[in-house]
C-alpha positions in Angstrom: 35.2 103.9 64.6 34.6 105.8 67.8 35.4 102.7 69.9 38.6 102.0 68.0 39.7 105.7 68.4 39.1 105.5 72.2 41.2 102.3 72.4 44.1 104.0 70.7 44.1 107.0 73.1 46.6 106.9 76.0 46.3 109.2 79.0 49.4 111.3 79.4 49.6 110.6 83.2 49.3 106.9 82.5 52.0 107.0 79.8 54.4 108.8 82.2 53.8 106.2 84.9 54.5 103.4 82.4 57.7 105.1 81.4 58.8 105.4 85.0 58.1 101.8 85.7 60.0 100.8 82.5 63.0 102.9 83.6 62.9 101.4 87.1 62.7 97.9 85.6 65.7 98.6 83.3 67.7 99.9 86.3 66.9 96.8 88.3 67.6 94.6 85.3 71.0 96.2 85.0 71.7 95.7 88.7 70.9 92.0 88.4 73.5 91.5 85.8 77.2 90.7 86.5 78.4 93.8 84.7 75.8 96.0 86.6 77.2 94.8 89.9 80.8 95.4 88.7 79.9 99.0 87.7 78.2 99.6 91.1 81.4 98.2 92.8 83.6 100.5 90.6 81.6 103.7 91.2 81.2 103.2 94.9 84.8 102.1 95.1 85.8 105.4 93.4 83.9 107.3 96.1 85.4 105.3 98.9 89.0 105.7 97.5 88.5 109.4 97.4 87.4 109.4 101.1 90.3 107.1 102.1 92.9 109.5 100.6 91.2 112.6 102.0 91.0 110.9 105.5 94.7 109.9 105.3 95.7 113.5 104.5 93.6 114.8 107.3 95.2 112.3 109.7 98.7 113.5 108.7 97.9 116.9 110.3 98.7 115.1 113.6 102.3 115.7 112.8 101.7 119.5 112.8 100.6 119.4 116.4 97.4 119.4 118.4 96.2 122.8 117.4 96.3 121.9 113.7 94.4 118.6 113.9 91.9 119.8 116.5 91.1 122.8 114.4 90.6 120.6 111.4 88.2 118.4 113.3 86.1 121.5 114.3 86.2 122.7 110.7 84.7 119.5 109.4 81.7 120.1 111.7 81.4 123.8 110.9 81.8 123.7 107.1 78.6 124.7 105.3 77.5 127.1 108.1 75.3 129.1 108.3 73.3 127.3 105.5 73.8 124.0 107.2 73.6 123.3 111.0 76.6 122.3 113.0 77.8 118.9 111.8 75.0 118.5 109.3 77.3 118.3 106.2 79.5 115.8 108.0 76.5 113.6 108.6 75.4 113.9 105.0 78.9 112.7 103.9 78.7 109.8 106.4 75.3 108.8 105.1 76.6 108.8 101.5 79.6 106.8 102.6 77.4 104.3 104.4 75.3 103.8 101.3 78.4 103.3 99.2 79.8 100.7 101.7 76.5 98.9 101.8 76.2 98.8 98.0 79.8 97.8 97.6 79.5 94.9 100.0 76.2 93.8 98.6 77.5 93.8 95.0 80.7 92.0 96.1 78.8 89.2 97.9 76.3 88.7 95.0 79.1 88.7 92.4 80.9 86.0 94.3 77.7 83.9 94.5 77.1 84.5 90.7 80.6 83.4 90.0 80.3 80.3 92.1 77.0 79.4 90.5 78.5 79.8 87.1 81.2 77.2 87.8 80.0 74.9 90.6 82.7 72.3 89.7 86.3 73.3 90.1 88.4 73.8 87.0 90.3 70.7 86.0 93.2 72.8 84.7 95.6 74.6 86.9 94.3 78.0 87.8 96.4 81.2 87.9 97.8 81.3 91.4 98.2 85.1 91.5 94.5 85.7 90.5 93.2 83.1 93.0 95.3 84.6 95.8 94.1 88.2 95.0 90.5 87.0 95.0 90.9 85.3 98.4 92.7 88.3 99.9 89.9 90.6 98.6 87.2 88.6 100.3 88.9 88.0 103.6 90.5 91.4 103.6 87.0 92.9 103.0 85.6 91.1 106.1 88.5 92.4 108.2 88.0 95.9 107.0 84.3 95.8 107.8 85.2 94.7 111.4 87.8 97.5 111.5 85.4 100.2 110.4 83.0 99.2 113.1 85.8 99.2 115.8 87.2 102.5 114.5 83.9 104.3 114.7 83.3 103.0 118.3 86.9 103.7 119.2 88.1 107.1 117.9 84.8 108.6 116.7 82.6 107.8 119.7 85.1 106.8 122.4 82.9 103.8 123.4 85.8 101.3 123.4 89.5 101.3 124.0 89.5 104.2 126.6 89.2 104.2 130.3 86.5 106.5 131.8 87.4 110.1 131.4 90.2 109.5 128.8 88.2 110.3 125.7 87.5 114.0 125.0 85.1 115.1 122.2 87.0 117.0 119.4 90.4 116.6 121.2 91.6 114.4 118.3 95.3 114.7 119.0 95.0 113.8 122.7 92.6 110.9 122.0 94.9 109.4 119.3 97.9 109.8 121.5 96.2 107.9 124.3 94.7 105.3 122.1 97.8 104.2 120.2 99.9 103.8 123.4 98.0 100.6 123.8 100.1 98.3 121.6 97.4 95.7 120.7 95.2 98.5 119.4 98.1 100.1 117.5 99.0 96.7 116.0 95.4 96.0 115.0 95.3 99.4 113.1 98.5 98.5 111.3 97.2 95.0 110.3 93.9 96.6 109.1 95.8 99.1 107.0 97.9 96.3 105.5 94.5 94.6 104.5 93.4 97.9 103.1 96.6 98.2 101.1 96.0 94.8 99.5 92.4 95.6 98.9 93.3 98.8 97.1 96.1 97.3 95.1 93.7 94.8 93.5 90.5 97.0 93.8 91.8 100.1 92.1 93.0 98.1 89.1 89.7 96.2 88.9 87.8 99.5 89.1 89.9 101.0 86.2 89.2 97.9 84.1 85.4 98.0 84.8 85.2 101.7 83.9 87.1 101.1 80.7 90.0 103.4 81.5 92.7 100.8 80.8 94.2 100.3 77.4 97.1 98.2 76.0 99.3 101.2 76.2 98.6 102.3 79.8 97.9 99.0 81.4 101.3 98.6 83.0 101.3 102.2 84.2 97.9 101.9 85.7 98.9 98.8 87.6 101.9 100.6 89.0 99.8 103.6 89.9 97.3 101.3 91.7 100.0 99.7 93.7 101.6 103.1 94.5 98.4 104.5 95.8 97.8 101.5 98.0 101.3 101.7 99.5 101.1 105.4 100.1 97.8 104.9 101.9 99.2 102.2 104.0 102.3 104.2 105.0 100.2 107.4 105.6 97.8 105.7 108.0 100.3 103.4 109.7 102.7 106.3 110.3 100.4 107.6 113.1 100.2 104.5 115.3 103.8 103.7 114.6 105.0 107.2 115.6 103.0 107.2 118.8 103.9 103.7 119.7 107.6 104.5 119.2 107.3 107.7 121.2 107.9 110.1 118.2 104.5 111.7 118.8 103.2 112.2 122.4 
C-alpha cells in the first residue's frame, strides 16, 4: 500500500514544470497550424498598421515648418524621461516593431509554403483573377517593402546612404528630408514603395479583419471600403512629402 501511495504522489514543482511544458507545446502547436500563422500575421499586422499611421502623421509635421518637425524628433527621444534614458523608449519601440516584422514575414513565408504544399498541382478550373493578382502583389510588394525599410533606415535614420559628406545632420529632420528628396531617383523610389505599401494595406487590412473575426455579412462591404480608404490615405500622406519637395513646394 505504501509503495502505491508513493507512486501516486506528484511533487508540486514537477507538476508546475509539466504544466509549463504543456503550455509551451500548445503554443508551438498553435503556431505550426495555418490558423495560428494567420493570427500571428493579423496581430503583428495590427501593430504595424498603427505604427504606419502614426509615422505618417508625424511626417506631415514637415508642412508646419522645420521647428515643428525637428521638435517632434527630439520629443520622440526624450519621452519617458527621467524614468527612461534618452532615446530608450524609442529603441524599445523599434525592438517591438522589429520583432513584429520578423514574425509577420516568417508567418507569411510559411503560410505560402503550406498553401503550395496543400495543392502541388495547379487547379484545373479557372481561378479567380482578382484573388490571384492580390496574392502576387502581396508577395512581391512585401519583398519590395523589406528592401525599402532597409534603405529608409540607412537613408533618413542613419544618413549612411543618399547623402554627400556633411549633408546629413542628426535630428535636423526637415533639412535632411529637403536635401534627400531633391534627388529625383530617391523621391521616385519612395513614391513607388508607398504605392506597394498602399496595395499591401488594401489587401492586408481586409485579411486581418477577416482573421480576427471582425467582419460580418452586414459590415463586409463597409470594411472593404475602409481598408481601401486607409491604404489610399497612407499613400497620399507619405507621398505628399517627396512630391512637395520635388516640385519645390517645400524647400
